[in-house]
DRENMIVEX-917078 format. One line per 8 residues: number of its first residue (from 1); for each residue x, y, z of N, C-alpha, C, CB. Coordinates in Angstrom, 2 decimals, decimal comma. Glycine has a CB too. Layout:
! residues N
NUM = X/Y/Z/X/Y/Z/X/Y/Z/X/Y/Z ~ ...
***
This chain:
! residues 157
1 = 0,71/-1,05/0,26/-0,05/-0,16/0,16/0,53/0,90/-0,09/-0,72/-0,09/1,01 ~ 0,06/2,18/-1,04/1,55/3,37/-0,96/1,30/4,11/0,68/1,43/5,09/-2,63 ~ 2,18/5,28/0,87/2,36/5,98/1,80/1,42/6,77/1,49/3,53/6,44/2,02 ~ 0,17/7,19/2,64/-0,81/8,31/2,14/0,06/9,24/3,55/-3,02/7,90/2,19 ~ -0,48/10,57/3,60/-0,33/11,69/4,39/-1,87/12,35/4,61/0,75/12,70/3,67 ~ -1,50/12,63/5,58/-2,82/13,50/6,66/-1,87/14,84/6,82/-3,31/12,55/8,71 ~ -2,43/15,79/6,34/-1,39/17,09/6,50/-2,24/18,12/7,29/-0,84/17,84/4,89 ~ -1,41/19,07/8,48/-2,24/18,99/9,65/-2,39/20,67/9,25/-1,49/18,33/11,35
9 = -1,10/21,37/8,35/-0,80/22,60/8,09/-0,11/22,48/6,95/-0,18/23,28/9,08 ~ -0,94/23,08/5,87/-0,65/23,11/4,37/0,19/24,80/4,37/-2,42/22,94/3,23 ~ 0,38/25,79/5,30/1,20/27,28/4,42/2,24/26,86/5,12/0,71/29,22/4,64 ~ 2,62/25,93/5,88/4,24/26,49/6,04/5,27/25,21/5,15/4,78/26,56/8,15 ~ 6,10/25,22/4,99/6,96/24,10/3,49/7,58/23,34/4,28/8,29/24,82/2,20 ~ 7,82/23,07/5,70/8,41/21,57/5,94/8,01/21,17/7,59/10,35/21,57/5,68 ~ 6,92/20,77/7,21/6,56/19,68/7,92/7,41/18,91/8,87/6,19/18,93/7,11 ~ 6,69/18,11/9,80/7,58/17,10/10,52/6,69/16,11/10,12/7,90/17,23/12,17
17 = 7,48/15,14/9,51/7,05/13,74/9,23/6,72/12,97/10,37/8,05/13,02/8,52 ~ 5,49/12,33/10,31/5,22/10,72/11,37/5,03/10,27/11,13/4,69/10,20/12,20 ~ 6,00/9,34/11,49/5,51/7,83/10,67/4,54/7,37/11,49/6,69/6,52/10,48 ~ 3,37/6,61/11,04/2,05/6,02/11,64/1,72/4,57/10,95/0,74/7,12/11,34 ~ 1,30/4,02/11,63/0,42/2,60/10,93/-1,27/2,76/11,18/0,98/0,92/11,88 ~ -1,86/2,30/10,67/-3,19/2,55/11,06/-3,60/1,18/11,87/-4,16/2,89/9,73 ~ -4,30/1,26/12,85/-4,47/0,08/14,05/-6,02/0,26/14,38/-3,37/0,37/15,64 ~ -6,54/-0,96/14,60/-8,44/-1,06/15,05/-8,32/-2,09/16,20/-9,79/-1,87/13,54
25 = -8,06/-2,08/17,34/-8,12/-3,80/18,16/-8,75/-3,05/19,72/-5,89/-4,94/18,44 ~ -9,25/-3,97/20,62/-9,63/-3,86/21,54/-8,67/-3,26/22,49/-10,11/-4,85/21,75 ~ -8,84/-2,95/23,51/-8,01/-2,34/24,50/-8,35/-2,80/26,05/-8,16/-0,80/24,33 ~ -7,72/-3,32/27,08/-7,91/-3,55/28,52/-7,35/-3,00/29,14/-7,77/-4,53/29,00 ~ -7,96/-1,88/29,74/-7,36/-1,24/30,63/-6,85/-1,55/31,78/-7,87/-0,57/30,81 ~ -6,12/-1,15/32,62/-5,38/-1,81/33,81/-6,35/-1,92/34,95/-4,08/-0,95/34,30 ~ -7,32/-0,86/34,97/-8,88/-0,60/36,04/-10,11/-1,45/35,33/-9,52/1,42/36,05 ~ -9,73/-1,98/34,47/-10,76/-3,29/34,32/-11,53/-2,50/32,91/-12,08/-3,67/36,06
33 = -12,20/-3,57/32,37/-13,14/-2,89/31,43/-12,33/-3,10/29,96/-13,42/-1,13/31,88 ~ -13,31/-2,87/28,80/-12,67/-2,64/27,50/-13,30/-2,19/26,67/-12,21/-3,54/26,96 ~ -12,38/-1,35/25,56/-12,08/-0,15/24,98/-12,00/-0,90/23,61/-10,75/0,73/25,57 ~ -12,70/0,10/22,73/-12,34/-0,03/21,36/-11,33/1,32/21,00/-13,78/-0,12/20,42 ~ -10,52/0,64/20,11/-9,57/2,18/19,53/-8,68/2,13/18,45/-8,52/2,78/20,62 ~ -9,12/2,76/17,69/-9,12/2,86/16,25/-8,40/4,09/15,82/-10,53/2,86/15,71 ~ -7,71/3,79/14,67/-6,77/5,21/14,37/-5,77/4,73/14,25/-6,59/6,37/15,35 ~ -5,12/5,64/14,30/-3,31/5,74/14,14/-1,89/5,48/15,63/-3,11/7,65/13,60
41 = -1,01/4,93/15,34/-0,18/5,07/16,26/1,00/4,99/15,63/-0,33/4,26/17,27 ~ 1,47/6,09/16,55/3,36/6,20/16,47/4,19/5,05/16,40/4,04/6,83/17,78 ~ 4,84/5,27/15,49/5,78/3,85/14,69/7,15/4,79/14,81/5,24/3,26/12,52 ~ 8,27/3,63/15,13/9,39/4,40/14,92/9,98/3,68/13,19/10,57/4,16/16,46 ~ 11,30/4,18/12,65/11,51/3,63/11,34/11,56/2,31/10,74/12,42/4,00/11,06 ~ 11,76/1,47/11,90/11,66/0,10/11,83/10,17/-0,35/12,14/12,66/-0,51/12,79 ~ 9,53/0,34/12,26/7,69/-0,18/12,21/7,20/-0,15/13,81/7,40/-2,23/11,50 ~ 8,27/-0,08/15,03/8,12/-0,17/16,21/7,06/0,53/16,73/9,11/0,08/16,72
49 = 6,18/-0,33/17,51/5,15/1,07/18,17/5,84/2,06/19,10/3,80/0,51/19,19 ~ 5,41/3,24/19,13/6,28/4,03/20,13/4,96/4,22/21,26/7,07/5,72/19,38 ~ 5,84/4,09/22,57/5,09/4,86/23,92/4,91/6,18/23,46/6,00/4,92/25,44 ~ 4,06/6,34/24,66/4,18/8,10/24,72/5,21/8,88/25,06/3,36/8,67/25,57 ~ 5,95/8,11/25,92/7,60/8,37/26,13/8,60/8,17/25,27/8,09/7,69/27,05 ~ 8,53/7,81/24,08/9,33/7,63/23,16/9,00/8,58/21,70/9,29/6,16/23,01 ~ 7,90/9,39/21,95/7,69/9,94/20,72/9,03/11,23/20,85/5,87/10,48/20,54 ~ 9,57/11,78/19,49/10,38/12,92/19,84/10,29/14,15/19,85/11,12/12,93/19,38
57 = 11,47/14,69/20,25/11,02/16,12/21,01/9,89/16,89/20,19/12,40/17,23/21,15 ~ 9,17/17,76/20,85/8,06/18,63/19,92/6,75/18,17/19,79/8,45/18,75/18,51 ~ 6,63/16,74/20,29/5,65/15,99/19,79/5,24/15,73/21,12/5,96/14,81/18,82 ~ 3,69/15,43/21,21/3,58/15,07/22,53/1,73/14,12/22,78/3,84/16,80/23,48 ~ 1,41/13,08/22,81/-0,05/11,92/22,40/-0,34/12,39/23,76/0,07/9,79/22,03 ~ -1,35/12,51/23,82/-2,15/12,65/24,85/-4,21/12,86/24,68/-1,35/13,94/25,47 ~ -4,78/12,55/25,85/-6,26/12,29/25,30/-6,61/14,20/25,52/-7,50/10,80/26,57 ~ -7,74/14,09/25,03/-8,87/15,05/24,80/-9,16/15,47/26,79/-10,53/14,02/23,71
65 = -9,28/16,18/27,40/-9,54/16,06/28,55/-11,22/16,60/28,71/-8,39/16,80/29,32 ~ -12,18/15,81/29,05/-13,54/16,29/29,27/-14,10/16,31/28,21/-13,70/17,47/29,83 ~ -13,74/15,34/26,82/-14,15/14,99/25,38/-15,60/14,54/25,82/-13,12/13,71/24,51 ~ -15,94/13,05/26,89/-16,94/12,83/27,24/-18,19/13,23/27,60/-16,69/12,52/27,64 ~ -17,82/14,79/27,73/-19,11/15,63/28,37/-19,49/16,46/26,95/-18,63/16,87/29,95 ~ -18,91/16,03/26,17/-19,19/16,78/24,67/-19,82/15,37/23,56/-17,29/17,62/23,91 ~ -20,59/14,67/23,77/-21,08/13,95/22,86/-21,39/14,19/21,12/-22,05/13,73/23,49 ~ -21,77/15,08/21,38/-22,12/15,80/20,23/-21,21/16,25/19,08/-22,61/16,82/20,69
73 = -20,20/17,11/19,69/-18,60/17,25/19,06/-18,00/15,29/18,80/-17,26/18,37/20,73 ~ -18,31/14,99/19,51/-17,39/13,39/19,50/-18,22/12,95/18,11/-17,72/11,96/21,26 ~ -19,38/12,89/18,26/-19,90/12,75/17,18/-19,95/12,92/15,67/-20,39/13,00/17,44 ~ -19,01/14,01/15,48/-18,78/14,66/14,49/-17,62/14,28/13,53/-18,69/15,77/14,93 ~ -17,80/14,10/12,33/-17,07/13,57/11,11/-15,36/14,20/11,63/-17,87/14,36/9,33 ~ -15,85/15,35/12,05/-14,41/16,42/12,63/-13,65/15,95/13,55/-14,73/17,80/13,34 ~ -14,22/14,82/14,20/-13,60/14,68/15,30/-12,81/13,09/15,15/-14,71/14,91/16,52 ~ -12,79/12,39/13,74/-12,21/11,23/13,50/-10,85/11,18/13,39/-12,69/10,74/12,52
81 = -10,31/10,31/13,17/-8,83/10,21/13,53/-8,31/10,94/12,07/-8,21/8,40/13,88 ~ -7,16/11,63/12,17/-6,71/12,38/11,04/-7,04/13,75/11,02/-7,16/11,83/9,90 ~ -8,02/14,35/11,65/-8,90/15,47/11,95/-7,72/16,67/12,01/-9,87/15,23/13,46 ~ -7,75/17,81/11,97/-7,17/18,92/12,63/-7,95/19,41/13,42/-6,74/19,85/11,90 ~ -7,38/19,70/14,99/-8,32/20,29/16,07/-7,47/21,87/15,79/-8,23/19,38/18,01 ~ -7,90/22,30/16,87/-7,53/23,80/17,16/-7,46/24,27/18,70/-8,63/24,72/16,45 ~ -6,16/24,54/18,92/-6,09/24,86/20,34/-6,13/26,10/20,46/-5,03/24,41/21,03 ~ -6,87/26,45/21,76/-7,41/28,14/22,06/-7,10/28,13/23,37/-9,18/28,65/21,82
89 = -6,30/29,27/23,55/-5,74/29,51/25,11/-7,39/30,32/25,82/-3,88/30,93/25,13 ~ -7,57/29,89/26,97/-8,47/30,67/27,30/-8,28/31,04/28,98/-9,78/29,98/26,87 ~ -7,42/32,43/28,95/-6,72/33,22/29,90/-8,13/33,79/30,76/-5,64/34,50/29,09 ~ -9,53/33,59/30,62/-10,22/33,92/31,21/-11,36/32,74/32,03/-10,55/34,81/30,41 ~ -10,54/31,69/31,78/-11,49/30,96/32,38/-11,51/30,72/33,74/-11,52/29,92/31,87 ~ -12,67/31,00/34,53/-12,81/31,13/35,94/-11,85/30,00/36,72/-14,40/30,95/36,29 ~ -11,71/28,54/36,05/-11,39/27,40/36,61/-9,79/27,05/36,77/-12,08/26,44/35,84 ~ -9,23/28,15/35,29/-7,86/27,75/35,28/-7,26/28,41/33,94/-7,72/26,10/35,34
97 = -6,47/29,51/34,72/-6,69/30,84/33,57/-5,48/30,28/32,73/-6,45/32,83/34,25 ~ -4,78/29,00/32,95/-3,73/28,67/31,96/-4,42/27,61/30,85/-2,36/27,97/32,77 ~ -5,95/27,59/30,98/-6,28/26,32/30,11/-6,16/26,82/28,64/-7,87/25,66/30,41 ~ -6,28/25,14/28,28/-6,13/25,57/26,72/-7,46/24,73/25,96/-4,37/25,00/25,99 ~ -8,50/25,46/25,33/-9,20/24,68/24,96/-8,87/23,55/23,58/-10,17/25,48/24,89 ~ -9,69/22,69/23,34/-9,55/22,02/21,89/-10,85/22,01/21,50/-8,92/20,51/21,80 ~ -10,68/22,42/20,11/-11,92/22,72/18,97/-11,52/21,97/18,06/-12,18/24,21/18,36 ~ -12,79/21,76/17,56/-12,79/20,86/16,44/-12,14/21,95/15,07/-14,57/20,18/16,21
105 = -12,41/21,85/13,70/-11,96/22,46/12,88/-13,05/23,67/12,61/-11,59/21,55/11,85 ~ -14,60/23,46/12,91/-15,30/24,09/12,81/-15,35/25,22/13,71/-16,07/23,48/12,70 ~ -15,12/25,14/15,14/-14,80/25,45/16,07/-15,41/25,35/17,34/-14,56/26,24/15,82 ~ -16,30/24,21/16,97/-17,38/23,73/17,94/-16,61/22,63/18,92/-18,77/23,01/17,06 ~ -16,62/23,18/20,41/-15,73/22,97/21,74/-15,59/21,65/21,72/-16,33/23,43/23,17 ~ -14,65/20,83/21,74/-14,31/19,35/22,34/-13,89/18,94/23,16/-13,78/18,74/21,95 ~ -12,75/19,74/24,01/-12,16/19,56/25,43/-11,42/20,49/25,63/-11,42/18,42/25,74 ~ -10,44/19,91/26,33/-9,27/20,58/26,61/-7,86/20,05/26,46/-9,40/20,91/27,75
113 = -6,70/20,24/26,44/-5,31/19,79/26,90/-5,53/19,58/28,57/-4,01/21,05/26,49 ~ -4,67/18,52/28,55/-4,48/18,02/30,01/-3,99/19,01/30,99/-3,51/16,90/30,06 ~ -4,35/19,44/31,94/-3,37/20,78/33,16/-2,08/20,23/32,64/-3,50/20,62/35,45 ~ -1,35/19,46/33,09/0,18/19,05/33,22/0,59/19,47/31,81/0,51/17,29/33,58 ~ 0,06/19,77/30,96/0,84/20,50/29,33/0,40/22,10/28,95/0,17/19,46/27,69 ~ -0,52/22,23/29,25/-1,11/23,49/29,12/0,15/24,36/28,57/-1,79/24,02/30,56 ~ 0,58/24,42/29,67/2,13/25,61/29,24/3,00/24,99/28,65/3,10/26,30/30,47 ~ 3,26/24,03/28,35/4,29/23,60/27,39/3,60/23,47/25,63/4,88/21,99/28,05
121 = 2,20/23,91/25,49/1,57/23,52/24,27/0,90/24,68/23,53/0,58/22,45/24,55 ~ 0,74/25,88/23,91/0,50/27,20/23,43/1,16/27,37/22,30/0,82/28,21/24,29 ~ -0,11/27,95/21,23/1,23/28,05/19,61/1,44/26,49/19,04/3,37/28,70/20,23 ~ 1,30/25,58/19,76/1,02/24,18/19,06/0,15/23,74/18,18/0,80/23,42/19,79 ~ 0,51/23,01/17,38/-1,04/22,45/16,52/-1,04/20,57/17,14/-0,78/22,60/13,97 ~ -2,48/20,68/16,49/-2,72/19,32/17,20/-4,04/18,70/15,87/-3,46/19,61/19,29 ~ -3,77/17,40/16,15/-4,88/16,23/15,61/-5,08/14,98/15,82/-4,87/16,05/14,52 ~ -6,34/14,60/15,57/-6,59/13,36/16,21/-5,91/12,37/15,76/-7,79/13,01/16,17
129 = -5,15/11,30/16,88/-4,57/10,32/16,39/-5,73/8,51/16,42/-3,07/10,43/17,37 ~ -6,24/8,94/17,25/-7,19/7,76/17,80/-8,30/8,29/18,28/-6,63/6,89/18,91 ~ -9,45/7,16/18,55/-10,68/7,12/18,86/-10,93/5,96/19,75/-11,43/7,14/17,74 ~ -11,77/6,49/20,65/-12,39/5,41/22,05/-13,88/4,89/21,48/-12,72/6,49/23,90 ~ -13,92/3,69/21,88/-15,22/3,58/22,07/-15,45/2,37/22,55/-15,95/3,84/21,01 ~ -17,10/1,88/23,18/-17,18/1,18/23,79/-17,09/-0,29/22,98/-18,14/1,58/24,46 ~ -17,41/-0,23/21,84/-17,16/-1,47/20,69/-17,38/-0,70/19,49/-18,27/-2,92/20,73 ~ -17,60/-1,29/18,18/-16,80/-0,77/17,09/-17,96/-0,20/16,50/-15,91/-1,79/16,16
137 = -19,34/-0,18/16,99/-20,79/0,04/16,88/-21,21/1,18/17,94/-21,58/-1,39/17,15 ~ -20,36/1,32/18,35/-20,67/2,39/19,44/-20,48/3,88/19,55/-20,06/2,06/20,38 ~ -21,56/4,60/19,77/-20,62/5,93/19,52/-18,96/6,35/20,19/-21,56/7,06/20,07 ~ -18,21/7,30/19,66/-17,04/7,56/20,48/-17,10/8,26/21,92/-16,20/8,33/19,68 ~ -16,27/7,90/22,52/-16,26/8,15/24,11/-15,22/9,04/24,42/-16,03/6,85/24,99 ~ -14,24/9,09/23,50/-12,99/10,06/23,54/-12,39/9,88/22,53/-12,04/9,97/24,59 ~ -11,39/10,58/22,39/-10,19/10,94/21,36/-8,88/11,29/21,75/-10,52/12,03/20,58 ~ -8,09/10,57/21,40/-6,59/10,82/21,49/-5,85/11,88/20,84/-5,98/9,79/21,09
145 = -5,44/12,91/20,97/-4,68/13,63/19,85/-2,78/13,30/20,18/-5,20/15,59/19,98 ~ -2,59/14,22/18,74/-1,17/14,74/18,78/-1,06/15,98/18,99/-0,45/14,53/17,70 ~ -0,34/16,43/19,72/0,23/17,95/19,55/1,42/17,91/19,07/0,34/18,79/20,76 ~ 2,00/18,90/18,26/3,00/19,06/17,57/3,73/20,80/18,17/2,42/18,86/15,92 ~ 4,77/20,87/18,05/4,88/22,22/18,06/5,34/22,87/16,85/5,66/22,55/19,04 ~ 5,97/22,23/15,76/5,95/22,47/14,59/5,02/21,97/13,88/6,89/22,24/14,17 ~ 4,15/22,63/12,42/3,22/21,75/11,75/3,60/20,59/11,23/2,67/22,30/10,83 ~ 2,79/19,29/11,19/2,76/17,86/10,82/2,12/16,84/9,88/2,52/17,47/11,62
153 = 2,73/16,10/9,61/1,61/14,82/8,52/2,30/13,83/9,13/1,68/14,67/6,40 ~ 1,23/12,63/9,02/1,50/11,79/9,44/1,74/10,98/8,43/0,82/11,53/10,22 ~ 2,51/10,18/7,82/2,94/9,39/6,84/1,85/7,72/7,13/4,85/9,29/7,04 ~ 1,41/7,47/6,98/0,83/5,90/6,96/1,92/4,52/6,73/-0,29/5,84/5,60 ~ 2,22/4,09/7,12/2,75/2,68/6,32/1,87/1,70/5,92/3,66/1,88/7,09
***
């Protein structure tokens, strides 16, 4: 299968190429239960899956905090793996002045960057890499995003 690219920003000439593999599977969290995950998994040059702590500098993989509170946004085609997201600082947020909102590309609120990363990712780009569901037929219950300091493209292996 030829490489395909999902482009996050088209206006800048030198995007960071992020190698990924498409994957659909059940995941069994340590706290119990069963979750269907589908989308892109980051891999190294040899095709080995990368853990969150193994991604290159300037990239971060994390969940969209609070997305389960916005089922209509999660149901949107704009929340599918490969979709661009917008990061929007919320300095007037009464709960956390360093909050960074995560919006779908049409401006619909989806959730937030987890609090421990907000200071580091202001001005970064974001892209949905995986979705979570109870089963392949159920609605999305969450999404995982790739945050990138520079414009990024996913290269599907």
